[in-house]
C-alpha positions in Angstrom: -6.4 -18.8 27.1 -8.6 -16.9 24.5 -10.2 -15.0 27.0 -6.7 -13.8 28.1 -5.7 -13.2 24.4 -8.6 -11.0 24.2 -8.1 -8.9 27.0 -4.8 -7.8 25.7 -4.9 -4.1 24.1 -4.6 -4.2 21.0 -1.6 -1.3 21.2 -0.1 -3.7 23.0 -0.3 -6.8 21.5 0.4 -5.0 18.1 4.4 -5.3 18.7 4.5 -8.9 18.7 2.6 -9.4 15.5 4.4 -11.1 12.5 3.4 -11.4 8.6 3.7 -14.8 6.9 5.2 -13.8 3.8 6.8 -16.3 1.0 10.8 -15.8 1.6 11.5 -13.6 -1.8 14.8 -15.7 -2.7 15.4 -13.1 -5.7 15.4 -10.4 -3.2 17.8 -11.8 -1.1 20.2 -12.7 -3.6 20.1 -9.3 -4.8 20.5 -7.4 -1.5 23.7 -10.4 -1.1 25.0 -8.4 -4.2 24.5 -5.1 -3.2 25.8 -3.1 0.1 28.2 -5.7 1.2 30.0 -5.9 -2.6 29.5 -1.9 -2.8 31.1 -1.3 0.8 34.0 -4.0 -0.1 34.8 -2.2 -3.3 35.7 1.2 -1.9 37.6 -0.5 1.0 39.8 -2.5 -1.7 39.9 0.9 -3.7 41.3 2.8 -1.0 38.2 5.2 -1.4 35.7 4.5 1.5 33.7 7.3 1.3 32.0 6.3 -2.0 31.8 3.0 -1.1 29.6 3.8 2.2 27.5 6.1 -0.5 27.0 3.7 -2.7 26.4 1.2 -0.3 23.7 3.3 1.5 21.8 4.1 -1.6 21.5 0.1 -2.2 20.0 -0.1 1.2 18.0 2.4 0.5 16.2 1.2 -2.9 16.6 -2.4 -1.4 14.1 -1.2 1.3 11.5 -0.4 -1.7 13.0 -4.5 -2.9 9.3 -5.9 -3.4 7.6 -8.7 -5.5 5.7 -7.1 -8.4 6.5 -6.8 -12.2 9.5 -5.3 -13.5 7.5 -1.8 -14.5 6.3 -1.5 -10.8 9.6 -2.2 -9.5 11.4 0.6 -11.6 8.7 2.8 -9.9 8.9 2.0 -6.3 12.6 1.6 -6.4 13.0 4.3 -9.3 11.4 7.5 -7.1 12.3 7.0 -3.8 15.7 6.7 -5.1 15.2 10.3 -6.7 14.3 11.4 -4.3 17.3 9.9 -1.8 19.9 11.5 -4.1 17.8 15.0 -3.4 18.0 14.5 0.0 21.6 13.5 0.2 22.3 16.8 -2.2 20.5 19.2 0.2 22.0 17.5 3.7 25.6 17.8 2.1 25.3 20.9 0.9 24.7 21.6 4.3 27.5 20.7 5.6 29.6 22.0 3.0 28.2 25.3 4.0 28.9 24.9 7.9 25.4 25.5 8.6 25.6 25.3 12.6 22.5 25.8 14.3 21.0 26.6 11.2 20.9 22.8 10.2 17.8 23.0 12.7 15.6 25.1 10.8 16.5 23.5 7.8 15.9 20.1 8.4 12.1 20.5 9.8 11.4 22.4 6.7 12.5 19.5 4.5 10.4 16.9 7.1 7.3 19.1 6.8 7.4 19.0 3.0 8.5 15.0 3.3 5.4 14.7 6.2 2.6 16.7 4.1 3.9 14.8 0.6 3.8 11.4 2.0 -0.1 11.3 2.7 -0.3 11.3 -1.4 0.3 7.6 -1.2 2.4 4.7 -0.6 5.2 5.4 -3.1 5.5 9.4 -2.4 5.6 8.4 1.3 8.6 6.4 1.0 10.2 8.4 -1.6 9.4 11.6 1.4 10.5 9.5 4.3 14.1 8.5 2.4 14.7 12.4 1.0 14.2 13.1 4.8 16.5 10.5 6.0 19.2 11.1 3.4 18.9 15.0 4.0 20.0 14.4 8.3 22.7 11.8 6.6 24.4 13.9 4.2 24.5 17.2 6.9 25.7 14.7 9.6 28.0 12.1 8.5 31.7 13.3 7.5 32.5 12.0 4.2 34.8 14.0 2.2 33.8 15.0 -1.1 31.3 17.2 -3.1 27.7 17.7 -2.5 26.6 16.5 -6.3 29.3 13.9 -6.0 27.8 12.3 -2.8 24.1 12.7 -4.5 25.3 11.0 -7.8 27.1 8.2 -5.2 23.7 7.7 -3.8 21.8 7.7 -6.9 24.5 4.9 -8.6 24.0 2.6 -5.4 20.0 2.5 -5.9 20.7 2.2 -9.6 22.6 -0.7 -9.0 19.7 -2.4 -7.4 17.7 -1.6 -9.8 19.8 -3.6 -12.4 20.0 -6.7 -10.4 16.3 -6.5 -10.1 16.3 -6.5 -14.1 18.8 -9.4 -14.2 18.3 -11.4 -11.2 14.3 -12.2 -11.2 12.2 -15.1 -9.6 11.4 -17.9 -12.1 9.1 -16.4 -14.7 5.5 -17.7 -16.3 5.6 -18.2 -20.1 4.7 -15.0 -22.0 8.0 -13.4 -22.3 8.1 -9.5 -22.0 4.5 -9.7 -20.5 5.7 -12.2 -17.8 5.2 -10.1 -14.5 1.9 -8.9 -16.0 0.8 -12.4 -16.7 1.7 -13.2 -13.1 -0.2 -10.5 -11.8 -3.2 -11.3 -13.5 -2.8 -15.3 -12.9 -2.6 -14.1 -9.1 -6.1 -12.3 -9.3 -7.5 -15.9 -10.6 -5.7 -17.7 -7.5 -7.2 -15.2 -4.8 -10.3 -15.8 -6.3 -10.0 -19.4 -6.0 -9.3 -18.7 -2.3 -12.1 -16.5 -1.8 -14.7 -19.2 -3.5 -13.2 -21.9 -1.4 -13.7 -20.3 2.1 -17.4 -18.8 1.5 -19.3 -19.5 4.4 -16.6 -19.8 6.4 -14.7 -17.5 9.2 -12.1 -16.9 6.5 -14.4 -15.5 3.8 -13.7 -11.6 4.5 -10.1 -12.2 5.1 -10.1 -13.8 2.0 -12.4 -11.3 0.2 -9.7 -8.5 1.3 -7.3 -10.1 -0.5 -9.1 -10.8 -3.8 -9.0 -6.9 -3.5 -5.5 -6.8 -2.8 -4.6 -8.8 -5.8 -6.9 -6.9 -8.2 -5.2 -3.5 -7.1 -2.0 -5.1 -8.3 -3.0 -6.3 -11.2 -4.5 -3.7 -12.1 -1.5 -1.4 -11.4 1.0 -3.1 -13.5 -1.4 -3.2 -16.5 -1.5 0.6 -16.1 1.8 0.9 -15.9 2.6 -1.2 -18.7 0.2 1.1 -21.1 1.9 4.4 -19.5 5.4 3.0 -21.2 3.8 2.2 -24.4 2.2 5.9 -24.3 5.5 7.3 -23.4 7.5 5.4 -26.1 4.7 6.4 -28.7 4.0 2.5 -29.8 0.6 1.2 -30.3 -0.3 -1.7 -27.8 0.8 -5.3 -29.1 -2.1 -7.7 -29.6 -0.6 -9.8 -27.1 -0.7 -6.5 -24.4 -4.7 -6.3 -25.5 -5.4 -10.2 -25.2 -3.9 -9.9 -21.6 -5.7 -6.8 -20.8 -9.2 -8.5 -22.2 -8.3 -11.6 -19.5 -8.0 -9.3 -16.8 -11.4 -7.7 -17.7 -13.0 -10.7 -17.7 -11.2 -11.4 -14.6 -13.0 -8.4 -13.3 -16.3 -9.4 -14.3 -15.6 -13.1 -13.0 -14.7 -11.2 -9.8 -18.0 -9.5 -9.3 -20.3 -12.6 -10.2 -17.9 -14.2 -7.0 -19.0 -11.5 -5.2 -23.1 -12.5 -5.2 -21.8 -15.9 -4.1 -19.7 -15.1 -1.4 -22.7 -12.5 -0.1 -24.8 -16.1 0.0 -22.5 -17.3 3.0 -23.2 -21.0 2.0 -20.1 -23.0 1.3 -19.1 -23.8 -2.5 -18.8 -27.3 -4.0 -14.8 -27.4 -4.4 -14.8 -27.6 -8.5 -16.3 -24.0 -8.5 -12.9 -22.9 -7.2 -11.2 -25.3 -9.6 -11.8 -23.0 -12.4 -10.2 -19.6 -11.5 -7.3 -22.0 -10.9 -7.1 -23.5 -14.8 -7.2 -19.9 -15.4 -4.4 -18.7 -13.4 -2.5 -22.0 -14.6 -3.3 -21.0 -18.0 -1.5 -17.5 -17.6 1.4 -18.9 -16.3 2.4 -22.1 -18.4 0.6 -20.5 -22.0 -1.8 -23.4 -21.7 -5.4 -23.7 -22.2 -7.2 -24.1 -19.1 -8.9 -27.6 -20.1 -12.4 -28.4 -18.7 -14.3 -26.1 -16.5 -16.8 -26.7 -13.5 -20.6 -27.5 -15.0 -23.2 -25.4 -15.2 -25.8 -24.8 -12.3 -28.3 -22.6 -12.7 -29.6 -23.3 -8.9 -29.6 -19.8 -8.1 -29.4 -16.4 -9.8 -26.0 -15.7 -8.4 -24.3 -19.1 -9.7 -26.2 -18.4 -13.4 -24.2 -15.1 -12.9 -21.1 -17.1 -12.1 -21.5 -19.3 -14.4 -22.3 -17.1 -17.4 -19.0 -15.0 -16.6 -17.1 -18.3 -16.2 -17.9 -18.8 -19.8 -16.8 -15.3 -20.7 -13.6 -15.6 -19.7 -13.4 -18.7 -21.3 -13.7 -17.2 -24.5 -11.1 -14.8 -23.7 -9.0 -17.1 -23.0 -9.6 -18.8 -26.5 -9.6 -15.9 -28.5 -6.2 -15.8 -30.3 -6.6 -11.9 -31.1 -8.0 -8.9 -29.6 -11.0 -7.7 -29.7 -11.8 -4.8 -32.0 -12.3 -1.4 -29.4 -15.5 -0.2 -29.2 -17.4 2.6 -30.9 -16.4 6.6 -30.0 -19.9 7.2 -29.1 -19.9 4.4 -26.6 -19.9 6.1 -23.2 -16.5 5.7 -21.2 -16.6 4.1 -17.4 -17.1 6.7 -14.8 -13.8 8.3 -13.4 -12.8 7.8 -10.1 -13.0 11.2 -7.8 -10.2 12.7 -6.4 -10.0 11.9 -2.8 -9.5 14.3 0.1 -6.1 13.7 1.0 -3.7 16.5 -0.6 -0.5 17.4 0.9 -2.4 20.7 1.9 -5.2 19.0 3.3 -5.5 19.0 7.2 -3.8 15.2 7.1 -1.0 16.5 5.2 -0.4 19.5 7.4 -0.9 17.6 10.8 1.4 15.0 9.7 3.9 17.4 7.8 3.8 19.8 11.3 4.6 16.6 13.1 7.5 15.4 11.2 8.6 19.3 11.5 8.8 18.9 15.4 10.3 15.6 15.7 13.0 16.5 13.8 13.5 19.6 14.2 13.6 18.6 18.7 15.8 15.6 17.7 18.3 17.7 15.4 18.5 19.9 18.3 19.2 17.9 21.2 21.8 15.6 19.5 23.6 19.0 18.7 23.4 19.4 22.7 24.6 16.6 23.2 27.2 15.5 20.8 28.0 18.0 17.6 30.3 15.6 16.2 27.9 12.5 15.6 24.7 14.0 15.7 22.8 12.5 12.8 21.8 9.4 14.2 19.3 10.5 16.3 16.9 12.7 14.0 17.9 9.8 11.1 16.1 7.8 14.0 13.3 9.7 14.3 12.5 10.1 10.4 11.6 6.0 10.6 9.7 6.5 13.9 7.4 9.4 12.8 6.0 7.8 10.0 2.5 6.3 10.4 2.5 3.8 7.7 4.9 1.8 9.3 2.3 0.7 12.2 1.2 1.9 15.3 3.1 4.7 17.6 3.7 2.9 20.2 4.3 -0.4 18.6 6.7 1.2 16.5 9.0 2.8 19.1 9.1 -0.6 21.2 10.5 -2.5 18.1 12.9 0.0 16.8 14.6 -0.3 20.1 14.5 -3.9 20.2 15.8 -3.7 16.8 18.5 -1.2 17.4 19.7 -3.0 20.1 19.7 -6.8 18.6 21.7 -5.1 15.7 24.2 -3.3 18.4 25.0 -6.4 20.1 25.6 -8.4 16.7 27.7 -6.2 15.5 29.6 -5.6 18.5 29.8 -9.2 18.8 31.3 -9.5 15.0 33.9 -7.1 16.0 35.1 -9.0 19.0 35.2 -12.0 16.8 36.5 -10.7 13.1 39.4 -8.9 12.5 40.8 -6.7 9.5 39.6 -4.1 7.8 37.1 -6.4 5.6 34.7 -8.1 8.3 32.4 -4.9 8.3 31.7 -4.9 4.6 30.7 -9.1 5.6 28.5 -7.9 8.0 26.5 -5.4 5.7 26.4 -8.2 3.4 24.6 -10.2 5.6 22.0 -7.4 6.8 21.0 -6.4 2.7 20.5 -10.6 2.4 18.4 -10.2 5.5 16.4 -7.1 4.7 14.1 -8.5 2.3 13.4 -11.3 4.6 13.0 -8.9 7.8 9.3 -7.1 5.7 7.7 -9.5 8.2 8.3 -7.7 11.2 9.6 -4.3 11.9 12.1 -4.8 14.7 13.5 -7.6 12.6 14.1 -5.0 9.8 15.6 -2.9 12.2 18.1 -5.0 12.9 18.9 -5.2 9.5 19.6 -1.8 9.0 21.1 -1.2 12.2 23.6 -3.8 11.0 24.2 -2.1 7.5 24.5 1.7 9.0 26.8 0.8 12.1 29.2 -0.9 8.7 28.6 2.3 6.7 29.6 4.5 10.0 32.5 2.2 10.8 34.2 2.3 7.5 33.5 5.9 7.4 35.2 6.5 10.5 33.6 6.3 13.4 34.3 2.9 15.4 33.3 3.9 18.8 29.5 4.9 17.1 27.8 1.2 18.5 27.4 2.1 22.1 26.0 5.6 21.4 23.4 4.6 18.9 21.3 2.8 22.1 21.5 6.0 23.7 20.6 8.1 20.8 17.6 5.8 19.9 16.1 5.8 23.3 16.0 9.5 23.1 14.5 9.2 20.0 11.7 6.6 21.2 10.8 9.2 24.0 10.5 12.5 22.0 8.9 10.5 19.2 6.0 9.2 21.9 5.8 12.4 23.7 5.3 14.5 20.3 3.0 12.0 19.0 0.9 12.0 21.6 0.0 15.9 21.0 -4.0 16.0 21.1 -4.1 17.9 18.0 -1.1 16.4 15.5 -2.4 12.9 16.2 -6.1 13.2 16.0 -7.3 10.3 14.5 -10.6 12.1 13.4 -8.4 14.0 10.9 -5.7 11.4 9.9 -8.3 8.5 9.9 -11.6 10.8 9.1 -10.9 12.0 5.1 -9.7 8.1 4.1 -13.1 6.9 5.5 -14.9 9.9 4.2 -13.6 8.8 0.4 -14.3 5.7 1.1 -18.1 6.1 2.0 -18.5 9.0 -1.0 -17.2 6.2 -3.5 -19.5 3.9 -1.7 -22.1 6.0 -2.0 -21.8 6.4 -5.7 -21.7 2.5 -6.6 -25.0 2.4 -4.5 -26.5 5.0 -5.9 -25.4 3.9 -9.8 -26.2 0.2 -8.5 -29.9 1.4 -7.5 -31.4 4.3 -9.4 -33.2 3.8 -12.8 -30.5 5.7 -15.1 -31.1 6.3 -18.5 -27.8 4.6 -19.6 -29.4 1.5 -18.2 -33.0 1.3 -19.1 -31.4 1.9 -22.6 -29.1 -0.8 -22.5 -31.9 -3.3 -21.7 -35.0 -1.7 -23.8 -35.3 -3.3 -27.4 -33.6 -1.0 -29.6 -31.6 1.2 -27.0 -29.1 3.7 -27.5 -26.7 2.5 -25.1 -24.1 -0.1 -24.9 -24.9 -3.1 -22.0 -21.2 -3.7 -22.0 -20.7 0.3 -21.2 -22.9 -0.1 -18.5 -21.4 -2.9 -17.1 -17.8 -1.1 -17.3 -19.3 1.8 -15.4 -20.6 -0.4 -13.1 -17.1 -2.2 -12.3 -15.1 0.8 -12.5 -16.9 2.6 -10.0 -16.9 -1.0 -7.6 -13.2 -0.9 -8.0 -13.1 2.3 -6.8 -15.2 1.6 -4.0 -13.0 -1.6 -3.0 -9.5 0.4 -3.3 -10.8 3.2 -1.6 -12.2 1.0 1.5 -8.7 -0.8 2.0 -7.1 2.5 2.0 -9.6 3.5 5.2 -9.3 -0.1 6.2 -5.7 0.2 6.7 -5.7 3.6 8.5 -8.5 2.3 10.6 -6.3 -0.6 11.9 -3.7 1.5 12.6 -5.5 3.8 14.4 -7.2 1.0 16.4 -3.5 -0.2 17.4 -2.8 3.4 18.9 -2.4 3.8 22.4 -5.3 6.1 23.4 -6.6 7.2 27.1 -9.4 5.9 28.5 -11.6 8.9 28.4 -11.0 9.7 24.7 -11.3 6.0 23.0 -11.7 7.8 19.6 -14.9 6.7 16.7 -14.7 3.2 16.2 -13.5 3.3 12.4 -13.2 -0.2 11.6 -17.1 -0.7 12.6 -17.7 1.9 9.9 -15.4 0.3 7.3 -16.6 -3.0 8.3 -20.3 -2.0 7.2 -19.8 -0.1 4.2 -17.7 -3.3 2.4 -20.8 -5.1 3.8 -22.9 -2.5 1.3 -20.5 -2.7 -1.5 -20.7 -6.4 -1.4 -24.7 -6.4 -1.1 -25.0 -3.6 -4.0 -22.5 -6.3 -5.9 -25.2 -8.9 -5.4 -28.3 -6.9 -6.4 -26.9 -5.8 -9.3 -25.6 -9.1 -10.5 -29.6 -10.1 -9.9 -30.9 -7.4 -11.4 -28.6 -7.9 -14.3 -30.9 -11.6 -14.5 -34.2 -9.8 -14.6 -34.9 -9.2 -10.8 -37.2 -6.0 -10.3 -35.5 -3.0 -9.9 -36.2 -1.3 -6.5 -38.2 2.1 -6.8 -36.6 5.1 -6.6 -37.9 6.3 -3.2 -35.7 3.2 -1.7 -33.0 3.6 -3.6 -32.6 7.3 -2.6 -33.0 7.0 1.1 -30.3 4.5 1.0 -28.6 6.4 -0.8 -28.9 9.2 1.5 -28.3 7.2 4.3 -24.7 6.8 3.4 -24.2 10.6 2.1 -25.6 11.8 5.8 -22.6 9.7 7.4 -20.4 10.6 5.1 -21.6 14.6 5.8 -21.1 13.6 9.6 -17.4 12.6 9.1 -16.6 15.0 7.1 -13.9 17.8 8.2 -15.5 21.4 7.9 -12.1 22.3 5.7 -13.2 19.7 3.0 -16.9 20.6 2.2 -17.4 21.4 -1.1 -17.9 24.9 -2.0 -21.4 26.7 -1.0 -22.5 23.4 0.4 -23.8 24.1 4.2 -21.9 22.9 7.2 -23.3 19.5 8.6 -24.6 19.2 11.8 -21.0 17.4 13.0 -21.5 14.6 16.4 -18.2 14.2 18.5 -18.4 10.5 17.8 -20.6 9.6 14.8 -23.3 6.7 15.0 -22.3 3.9 13.3 -25.5 2.4 14.0 -26.3 4.5 11.0 -24.1 1.9 8.8 -25.5 -0.9 10.3 -28.6 -0.2 9.7 -28.4 0.3 5.8 -26.3 -2.9 5.3 -29.0 -4.8 7.2 -31.5 -2.5 4.2 -29.6 -3.8 1.8 -29.6 -7.3 3.4 -33.4 -7.4 3.2 -32.8 -5.4 -0.3 -31.4 -8.7 -1.4 -34.0 -10.8 -1.1 -36.4 -7.9 -2.8 -34.1 -7.5 -5.6 -34.3 -11.8 -6.1 -38.1 -11.4 -6.1 -39.6 -12.0 -9.9 
């Protein structure tokens, strides 16, 4: 059976993968109170168009209603809401001007801007997609009203869900206004406990990646909290500073834990129990209680116990520590990545979106000029690369659309009156938060809601046409999506992997090379602050893990894409996995160096760093080289064995650094 499952290609198995996530009951309640009631209010008032538009806005916002703090919810929902309103304004203006065939180049231009800007991050990617979808719907849906009024109705629907998010929330931990941030930091300790419990087993690597994701979410929550305080012009409260100190302690404890994980030996259960006590203390406000007894059997275990003690001290404090002196060097800032909107990845994705949207709009106008918008709207969601591999998206989109049409037709046959579309839209809104587990299920929920909007908007015969339009959209995206130039993973995945390797090299160099700051910090009477040196190392390590997580996501998507056998492409996952091992090994080495191990010589350190730099040069696109640098000798398929050899060298270096 195992051999049979391994024989299935990744591109064929991906459509059947299902994410295991907890049920977001609070989001389900919010979804129930959004699209359905808003649509019902429009029907009851005798003005269905405002009800359709506000329900549409709430649906677009519901797609972004994910777990997180109050402030992250405002950002993740608010920015795409503004983009959706802008898209509706542009689309409705095109319809009001009776643009005719000029809508094709107009939508292509919006598609290029939307696609090119989507490479800048997940929130902006969602905002770009929803701006394009709202533009298509505004230009095609035959709803009365001025363009500015339609945009305001869409924005009102988004704000209604945002208001519900501020009111209807999951049970909150102790901590008042900081409850969401406390929960995010508590999740870090839970993920750390899971990683320690999985040490030495097959689940160690996935657990470590979940720990990285938890650190990213907590870091984002605290950064948004600080940003809000600065925008409001008020100083940080003592409880905010205390929570920030506990997060710093959690980050240091994670670094010490990486050294334990690198040893790949099972740990006693009591080791994982201590981080869980800290998580429970954050959620309840009670002290963490007794921790695991110290164990000095190895340098890694000693470093872990020392970091555990520092964390306990941070939890025992009732007042924050005064800020460091002005002369203390700040941690190095994370370097900007090469994924700008005008870079190769942004241009390629923008061109692909523009070509798909323009082609689908032209085909739709030729087939049915009255109801043409469904085809380009479907393409908008299909062409988005961070929703999964292209073949998987098309299969799941067709299956979800067909299921949604059948369910909607069955509901229309069983129910009567003018209210039943609102009931269907409410059911789809309740299903939408749960449907994030699978793209086909999410598509089915959205199809139910959009068909309800279209039915109330005056097109009751639209359901059968949706399957035909979806089939055409899948065909267009599959043809355009496999054009050689626009889908080359060297241009789409390569910049992310290169950025990850650059971040890995900076962290490795900071750990291995003799630095004046480090020497002064360890020398008697040194001018530098050891805490500042450790903070700099933590900042570089977090940047390396963050970029590696982004590169892994892009590499996993590329690995599941359907590609001809004659062009398998580089093994990006091997590169990313080797780089992750290098960061883990360098972290373990840094812990041992802090505990008196002998620092390696500059020649060996430079050789290892240069090997990483050479791999990054080989992967780097010519347009991204810094000015004045000679072009590297690019190979068609980079030799991943180079990074594997570096990981093996660092494995040997770990033992070298551990020798007294």
